[in-house]
C-alpha positions as CSV (number, residue, x, y, z in Angstrom):
1,M,7.7,8.8,27.7
2,A,6.8,10.2,24.4
3,T,10.2,11.8,22.7
4,F,8.3,14.7,21.8
5,S,5.6,17.4,23.3
6,P,1.6,16.9,22.2
7,M,2.6,20.6,20.1
8,E,5.8,19.0,18.5
9,V,3.7,15.4,17.4
10,E,1.1,17.7,15.9
11,A,3.5,19.4,13.8
12,I,5.2,16.1,12.7
13,L,2.1,14.6,12.0
14,N,1.3,17.5,9.9
15,R,4.7,17.4,7.8
16,L,4.0,14.0,7.4
17,A,0.7,13.9,5.8
18,G,1.6,17.2,4.3
19,E,4.7,17.1,1.5
20,K,6.2,13.9,2.4
21,A,2.4,12.0,1.5
22,D,2.7,14.2,-1.5
23,R,6.2,13.5,-2.4
24,F,5.6,9.8,-1.7
25,Q,2.6,9.3,-4.1
26,R,4.3,11.5,-6.9
27,E,7.6,10.0,-6.6
28,V,7.2,6.5,-5.8
29,L,3.7,5.1,-5.5
30,Y,2.6,6.6,-8.9
31,P,5.4,5.8,-11.0
32,Q,5.8,2.4,-9.5
33,M,2.3,1.7,-10.4
34,A,2.6,3.1,-13.9
35,R,5.7,0.8,-14.5
36,A,4.3,-2.0,-13.6
37,M,1.1,-1.1,-16.0
38,K,3.7,0.0,-18.7
39,L,2.4,3.4,-18.7
40,S,4.3,6.6,-19.8
41,L,2.1,8.7,-17.4
42,P,3.1,8.4,-13.8
43,N,0.4,10.8,-12.4
44,S,-2.9,9.9,-10.0
45,E,-5.4,10.7,-13.3
46,A,-3.1,8.2,-15.4
47,V,-2.9,5.5,-12.8
48,R,-6.6,5.4,-11.9
49,E,-8.0,5.3,-15.8
50,A,-5.8,2.4,-16.2
51,L,-6.7,0.9,-13.0
52,A,-9.9,0.3,-14.4
53,D,-8.8,-2.2,-17.0
54,P,-9.1,-5.6,-15.3
55,Y,-5.4,-6.1,-17.0
56,Y,-3.5,-3.5,-15.8
57,A,-5.2,-4.1,-12.0
58,F,-4.0,-7.2,-12.1
59,R,0.0,-6.2,-13.3
60,V,-0.2,-3.9,-10.1
61,M,-1.4,-6.5,-7.3
62,L,1.3,-8.9,-9.5
63,G,3.9,-6.7,-10.0
64,Y,3.5,-4.0,-7.3
65,Y,2.1,-5.2,-4.5
66,A,2.6,-8.8,-4.0
67,F,6.1,-9.4,-3.3
68,A,6.2,-5.5,-1.7
69,K,7.4,-7.6,1.8
70,R,10.0,-9.4,0.2
71,G,13.1,-7.1,1.2
72,N,15.8,-7.1,-1.4
73,D,14.1,-9.8,-3.5
74,R,11.0,-7.5,-4.2
75,V,12.2,-6.1,-7.6
76,E,13.5,-9.4,-9.3
77,Y,10.8,-11.6,-8.3
78,S,8.1,-8.9,-9.5
79,G,9.7,-8.6,-12.6
80,F,9.9,-12.6,-13.1
81,A,6.0,-12.5,-12.5
82,L,5.4,-10.0,-14.9
83,Q,7.4,-11.8,-17.8
84,A,5.4,-15.0,-16.6
85,L,2.1,-12.8,-17.5
86,D,3.7,-12.0,-20.6
87,K,4.4,-15.3,-21.5
88,V,1.1,-17.1,-20.8
89,L,-0.5,-14.1,-22.7
90,R,2.3,-13.9,-25.4
91,G,2.2,-9.9,-25.1
92,E,-1.7,-9.6,-26.1
93,K,-3.5,-7.6,-23.4
94,A,-6.4,-9.0,-25.6
95,K,-6.5,-12.6,-24.1
96,F,-6.2,-11.5,-20.7
97,S,-10.2,-12.5,-20.7
98,A,-9.5,-15.4,-22.0
99,F,-6.8,-16.6,-19.7
100,L,-9.3,-16.0,-16.4
101,A,-12.0,-17.9,-18.1
102,S,-9.5,-21.0,-19.3
103,G,-10.3,-22.9,-16.2
104,N,-6.7,-23.4,-15.3
105,A,-5.2,-19.5,-15.3
106,P,-3.7,-20.1,-11.7
107,E,-1.5,-23.4,-13.1
108,Q,-0.5,-21.8,-16.1
109,L,1.0,-18.5,-14.5
110,W,2.4,-20.7,-12.0
111,N,4.5,-22.9,-14.1
112,A,5.3,-19.4,-16.5
113,F,6.8,-17.9,-13.6
114,V,9.1,-21.4,-12.7
115,E,10.1,-20.8,-16.5
116,V,11.1,-17.4,-16.3
117,C,12.9,-18.3,-12.8
118,Q,15.2,-21.0,-14.4
119,E,15.5,-18.8,-17.4
120,N,17.1,-16.9,-15.2
121,Q,19.1,-19.1,-13.0
122,R,17.2,-17.9,-9.8
123,K,15.3,-19.7,-6.9
124,I,11.6,-20.4,-7.6
125,N,11.2,-20.4,-3.8
126,E,7.5,-22.7,-4.5
127,Q,6.5,-22.7,-0.6
128,L,6.8,-18.8,-0.7
129,N,5.5,-17.9,-4.1
130,R,3.0,-20.5,-5.6
131,G,0.2,-19.8,-3.4
132,L,0.4,-16.2,-3.9
133,I,0.5,-16.1,-7.9
134,E,-2.2,-18.9,-7.9
135,G,-4.0,-17.5,-5.2
136,L,-4.0,-13.1,-6.6
137,V,-5.2,-15.7,-10.5
138,D,-7.3,-17.6,-9.0
139,Y,-9.1,-14.2,-6.9
140,A,-9.2,-12.7,-10.4
141,A,-10.8,-15.8,-12.4
142,K,-13.4,-16.1,-9.8
143,L,-15.2,-12.8,-10.4
144,Y,-14.4,-13.0,-13.7
145,A,-16.7,-15.9,-13.6
146,E,-19.0,-13.7,-12.0
147,D,-19.3,-10.4,-13.8
148,E,-17.4,-11.2,-17.0
149,I,-14.9,-8.7,-15.9
150,G,-12.5,-9.9,-13.4
151,N,-11.0,-6.7,-12.0
152,I,-9.4,-7.2,-8.3
153,W,-8.5,-3.9,-7.9
154,M,-12.3,-2.1,-8.8
155,D,-13.6,-5.1,-6.9
156,I,-11.9,-4.1,-3.6
157,Q,-12.5,-0.3,-4.3
158,K,-16.1,-1.0,-5.3
159,A,-16.5,-2.9,-1.7
160,I,-15.2,0.0,0.2
161,V,-17.6,2.4,-1.0
162,R,-20.6,0.5,-1.0
163,S,-20.1,-0.7,2.3
164,G,-18.0,2.4,4.1
165,R,-16.1,-0.8,5.7
166,V,-12.5,-1.9,5.2
167,E,-12.6,-5.2,7.6
168,P,-14.3,-7.7,4.9
169,I,-12.7,-7.0,1.8
170,Y,-9.7,-6.5,4.1
171,Q,-10.1,-10.4,5.3
172,K,-10.9,-11.4,1.8
173,I,-7.2,-10.1,0.1
174,T,-5.3,-11.8,3.6
175,E,-6.9,-15.0,3.0
176,I,-4.6,-15.2,0.2
177,R,-1.8,-17.1,0.9
178,G,1.4,-15.0,1.3
179,I,-0.6,-12.0,1.5
180,G,-0.1,-11.0,4.6
181,P,-1.8,-8.6,7.0
182,K,1.1,-6.0,6.2
183,V,0.4,-6.3,2.4
184,G,-3.1,-6.6,2.7
185,A,-3.1,-3.2,4.9
186,L,-0.8,-1.7,1.8
187,V,-3.4,-2.2,-0.6
188,V,-6.0,-1.0,0.9
189,R,-4.0,2.2,2.0
190,D,-2.9,3.3,-1.1
191,M,-6.2,2.6,-2.5
192,V,-8.3,5.0,-0.2
193,A,-5.4,7.6,-1.0
194,L,-5.7,7.1,-4.3
195,Y,-9.7,7.5,-4.7
196,D,-9.7,10.3,-1.7
197,L,-11.8,7.5,0.4
198,E,-10.7,8.1,3.9
199,S,-13.3,10.2,5.1
200,Q,-15.8,7.9,3.9
201,I,-14.9,4.8,5.9
202,D,-16.3,3.8,9.3
203,P,-13.5,5.2,11.8
204,G,-13.5,1.9,13.4
205,D,-11.7,0.3,10.6
206,Y,-8.8,2.6,10.3
207,H,-6.1,0.6,11.5
208,Y,-6.7,-1.4,8.4
209,L,-5.1,1.5,6.5
210,Q,-2.3,1.3,8.4
211,P,0.1,-1.2,7.9
212,V,2.9,-1.5,10.5
213,D,6.8,-2.3,9.7
214,T,9.8,-1.5,10.9
215,W,9.6,2.3,10.6
216,I,6.2,2.5,12.0
217,R,7.0,0.8,15.1
218,R,10.1,2.8,15.4
219,I,8.5,6.0,15.4
220,G,4.9,5.0,17.2
221,P,6.6,5.5,20.8
222,L,8.3,8.5,19.9
223,L,4.8,9.9,19.2
224,T,2.8,8.6,21.6
225,D,3.7,6.8,25.7
226,E,0.5,4.3,24.4
227,I,3.0,2.1,22.3
228,T,6.0,0.8,23.5
229,D,8.3,-1.5,21.7
230,K,6.6,-4.5,22.7
231,T,3.2,-3.1,21.8
232,A,1.4,-5.7,18.9
233,D,1.4,-4.6,15.3
234,W,-2.5,-4.5,15.5
235,V,-2.5,-2.6,18.5
236,I,0.0,-0.2,17.1
237,A,-2.1,0.5,14.5
238,G,-5.0,1.7,16.2
239,K,-3.1,3.9,18.5
240,L,-1.6,5.7,15.4
241,S,-4.9,6.0,13.9
242,K,-6.3,7.3,16.7
243,L,-3.6,9.7,17.8
244,C,-4.2,11.0,13.3
245,R,-7.5,11.8,14.3
246,R,-7.1,13.4,17.2
247,N,-5.1,15.7,15.3
248,R,-7.1,16.0,12.6
249,V,-4.9,14.5,10.4
250,S,-5.0,11.6,7.3
251,G,-3.6,8.7,9.1
252,V,-3.6,7.0,5.8
253,R,-1.5,9.8,4.6
254,F,0.8,10.1,7.9
255,N,1.5,6.1,6.9
256,Q,2.5,7.1,3.5
257,G,4.7,10.0,4.5
258,V,6.5,7.7,7.0
259,Q,7.2,5.0,4.0
260,Y,8.8,8.2,2.0
261,L,11.2,9.2,5.3
262,A,11.8,4.8,5.2
263,I,12.8,4.5,1.2
264,V,14.3,7.7,0.0
265,E,14.1,11.1,2.7
266,V,16.1,9.1,5.5
267,R,16.8,5.3,5.3
268,D,18.4,5.1,8.0
269,L,16.2,4.1,11.2
270,E,18.9,5.5,13.9
271,R,18.7,8.8,12.2
272,L,14.6,8.7,12.6
273,K,14.5,10.3,16.2
274,G,16.7,13.2,14.7
275,Y,14.8,13.3,11.9
276,L,11.7,14.0,13.2
277,R,13.2,16.6,15.6
278,T,14.3,19.2,12.5
279,L,10.8,18.8,11.2
280,A,9.2,20.0,14.7
281,E,11.9,22.6,15.1
282,S,11.5,23.8,11.6
283,A,7.6,24.0,12.1
284,S,7.9,25.7,15.1
285,R,10.6,28.5,13.5
286,S,7.3,28.9,10.7
287,P,5.7,32.7,11.3
288,A,2.6,30.8,11.8
289,G,4.1,28.0,14.7
290,A,3.9,24.6,15.2
291,G,0.0,25.0,15.8
292,T,-0.8,25.8,12.2
293,R,-1.1,22.9,9.6
294,P,-0.1,24.6,6.7
295,A,1.1,21.1,5.0
296,A,-1.3,19.1,5.8
297,R,-4.7,18.7,4.1
298,S,-7.8,19.5,5.4
299,F,-10.0,16.5,7.1
300,S,-13.0,15.5,7.8
301,W,-14.0,12.4,9.6
302,R,-17.1,10.3,9.3
303,G,-19.3,10.0,12.0
């Protein structure tokens, strides 16, 4: 049985999809994307503008998303991958197009990554890393052969805008060895948030925008009795997407709000239930009451 009443669930969802999602974007997402791109302005406008450039888009995919689920090794190996890219391009952004057109770009970047790992006396982890690195480069190189641009990020964005569907491009992303369902969902979730596309997407695809990690698995049974500890990830994604929709809350922003709790505000899973209780109680103490939605953006659904 769910821990919280429907009114409390509504209040919690709105707090997560409101201020917590805003903080995630402002304090985590934009700064880390900007860091991967070497931008001095970590805000949504600067990030969107930079992502229109195939070189910066590739740096984000390689330096922010590729190793997203590697735990404690994430930051280190993301840094090695970006150093490898700099090594291949000799620090010159202008050489990126020629790199993609070279015919052996995946092998070039992998060999450079091996060199960087060896220089830092770290394990190469070929089984985990080679398919991931070569797969991302191969994606960009094939795009470049088609359009002479090779922007992975904008290819994904345009596919979603054009069709209003997420599934086809999600499947394409997750075909890259090393990019599993969680990272694939993470990419499309943040993209949809960055360009405010959620209301344009077919509701049948909302579960692809809901990456499921340990925190989402823990929060699910607290909010709805349709989820248990044994529920499969894809079912959890669908149930939480529907829960958000019923409460007129953005599922994308809800998920980002949970990630903010995980990495910044709560961090300890054992504190999650009590923390959610304080969110619900603070809403009920407000003059407007828990049933209002002061924190979350108004949300209109397609269909």
